[in-house]
C-alpha positions in Angstrom: -81.1 33.1 -159.8 -80.6 29.4 -160.8 -80.1 30.4 -164.4 -77.5 32.9 -163.5 -75.8 30.4 -161.3 -75.9 27.9 -164.2 -74.4 30.3 -166.7 -71.6 31.0 -164.3 -71.0 27.3 -163.7 -70.9 26.5 -167.4 -68.5 29.5 -168.2 -66.3 28.5 -165.2 -66.3 24.7 -165.5 -67.6 23.7 -168.9 -70.9 22.1 -169.9 -70.0 18.6 -168.9 -68.9 19.3 -165.3 -70.7 17.5 -162.4 -71.5 20.9 -160.7 -73.3 21.9 -163.9 -75.3 18.6 -163.7 -76.2 19.4 -160.1 -77.4 22.9 -161.1 -79.6 21.4 -163.8 -81.0 19.0 -161.2 -81.5 21.8 -158.7 -83.4 23.8 -161.4 -85.4 20.8 -162.2 -86.5 20.3 -158.6 -87.4 24.0 -158.4 -89.4 24.0 -161.6 -91.2 20.9 -160.4 -92.2 22.6 -157.1 -93.5 25.5 -159.1 -95.6 23.3 -161.3 -93.4 23.8 -164.3 -93.2 20.2 -165.1 -92.1 20.1 -168.6 -89.2 22.5 -167.8 -88.3 20.2 -164.9 -88.1 17.2 -167.2 -85.8 19.0 -169.6 -83.5 20.0 -166.7 -83.5 16.4 -165.3 -82.7 15.2 -168.8 -79.7 17.5 -169.1 -78.5 16.6 -165.7 -78.8 12.8 -166.4 -76.9 13.2 -169.7 -74.0 14.9 -167.9 -73.9 12.5 -165.0 -74.0 9.4 -167.2 -71.1 10.9 -169.2 -69.1 11.7 -166.2 -69.9 8.8 -163.8 -71.3 6.0 -165.9 -74.5 4.1 -165.3 -73.9 2.6 -161.8 -73.3 5.7 -159.7 -75.4 7.2 -156.9 -75.6 10.6 -158.7 -77.3 8.9 -161.6 -79.7 7.0 -159.4 -80.7 10.3 -157.7 -81.6 11.7 -161.0 -83.6 8.7 -162.0 -85.4 8.8 -158.7 -86.2 12.6 -158.9 -87.4 12.0 -162.5 -89.6 9.1 -161.4 -91.1 11.2 -158.6 -92.0 14.0 -161.1 -93.5 11.3 -163.4 -95.7 10.2 -160.6 -96.9 13.7 -160.0 -97.8 13.9 -163.7 -99.6 10.6 -163.6 -97.1 9.1 -166.0 -96.9 5.9 -164.2 -95.1 3.8 -166.8 -92.5 6.4 -167.2 -92.1 6.5 -163.4 -91.8 2.8 -163.2 -89.1 2.9 -165.9 -87.1 5.4 -163.9 -87.7 3.6 -160.6 -86.5 0.4 -162.2 -83.2 2.0 -163.3 -82.8 3.4 -159.9 -83.4 0.1 -158.4 -80.7 -1.5 -160.5 -78.2 0.9 -159.2 -79.6 0.7 -155.6 -78.9 -3.1 -155.6 -75.2 -2.6 -156.1 -74.6 0.9 -154.6 -75.5 2.1 -151.1 -75.5 5.9 -150.7 -77.7 8.5 -148.8 -78.8 10.0 -152.1 -80.2 6.6 -153.4 -83.4 5.2 -152.0 -83.0 1.8 -150.5 -84.2 -1.3 -152.3 -87.3 -2.0 -150.3 -88.4 1.6 -150.6 -88.2 1.4 -154.4 -90.1 -1.9 -154.4 -92.6 0.0 -152.2 -93.1 2.8 -154.5 -93.4 0.5 -157.6 -96.0 -1.5 -155.8 -98.1 1.7 -155.1 -97.9 2.6 -158.8 -99.0 -0.9 -159.9 -101.9 -0.6 -157.5 -102.9 2.8 -158.9 -103.0 1.1 -162.3 -105.2 -1.6 -161.1 -102.4 -4.2 -161.6 -103.0 -5.7 -158.3 -101.2 -9.0 -158.6 -98.0 -7.2 -159.7 -98.5 -4.7 -156.8 -98.9 -7.5 -154.3 -95.7 -9.2 -155.5 -93.8 -5.9 -155.2 -95.2 -5.4 -151.7 -94.2 -8.7 -150.7 -90.6 -8.2 -151.9 -90.4 -4.9 -150.2 -91.7 -6.2 -146.9 -89.5 -9.3 -147.0 -86.3 -7.1 -147.1 -87.5 -4.2 -145.0 -86.8 -5.7 -141.6 -88.9 -4.9 -138.5 -87.5 -1.3 -138.0 -87.9 0.1 -141.5 -89.7 3.5 -141.5 -92.2 2.4 -144.1 -93.0 -1.1 -142.9 -96.5 -0.2 -141.5 -97.4 1.8 -144.6 -96.2 -1.1 -146.8 -98.4 -3.5 -144.9 -101.3 -1.0 -145.3 -100.8 -0.8 -149.1 -100.6 -4.6 -149.3 -103.9 -4.9 -147.4 -105.6 -2.5 -149.7 -104.4 -4.5 -152.7 -105.7 -7.7 -151.0 -109.0 -6.0 -150.5 -109.1 -4.9 -154.2 -108.5 -8.6 -155.1 -111.5 -9.7 -153.0 -109.3 -11.2 -150.2 -111.2 -9.5 -147.4 -110.1 -11.7 -144.5 -106.4 -11.5 -145.6 -106.8 -7.8 -146.0 -108.2 -7.4 -142.6 -105.4 -9.4 -141.0 -102.8 -7.4 -142.8 -104.4 -4.1 -141.8 -104.3 -5.2 -138.2 -100.6 -6.0 -138.6 -100.1 -2.6 -140.1 -101.9 -0.9 -137.2 -100.0 -2.9 -134.7 -96.7 -1.8 -136.1 -97.8 1.8 -136.4 -99.0 1.9 -132.8 -95.7 0.3 -131.7 -93.6 2.8 -133.6 -95.7 5.8 -132.6 -95.8 4.8 -128.9 -99.3 3.5 -128.5 -103.0 4.5 -128.9 -102.8 7.7 -126.8 -100.3 9.3 -129.0 -102.2 8.3 -132.1 -105.4 9.6 -130.7 -103.8 12.9 -129.8 -102.6 13.5 -133.3 
C-alpha cells in the first residue's frame, strides 16, 4: 500500500516533493516495525536527501529523520551511527523548537544511555549531567535520567553517590506517580 501511495505521489508531485519525502519516511518506519531494517535505512536515506534539498540542514523535518534514523540504529546496536544521528538532531534542536524534534535534554539523555551501553561511563555521566541540568523539575524523563546517572556512578565504583542519586530518582518518581500506593499497585 505504501509503495502504491509513493508511486502516485512521485507521479503527481515529482521525486523531490516534501510529500514524497514523508512517504519514504513513513515506509521506513513501517519497515523498521516489521524488522526490515536495511529497507528502512534506505527509505530514511531517501527521505533525508529530499528534505535536505527542500528545507536545508536546520529544519525540523530534517531533524525528525535524523532522530528516526538514530532510533533505528539503536535497535540495530549500531551505537556510533546512532550517536552521529542524535548529534545532528541535537544541533538542529538547539536552534529550532518543534513538536517533531526531540528537546535538547532528551537528546542528551539518549546519548548518555548509548555511551553507558558502550561502557564509556565518564562520557555518559557528563551527558546525563547536561541533560538533568536543563530538564527542569517537571520534565517527563527526569527520574529516569537520574536513574541512568546512578547506574553510571555505580559502574564507576561510586557506590554512595549512586545510592544517593537512586534515592533522588525514586523520590521524583513517587512524586510524579502520586506516592507509594500507586507504585505498589502497578
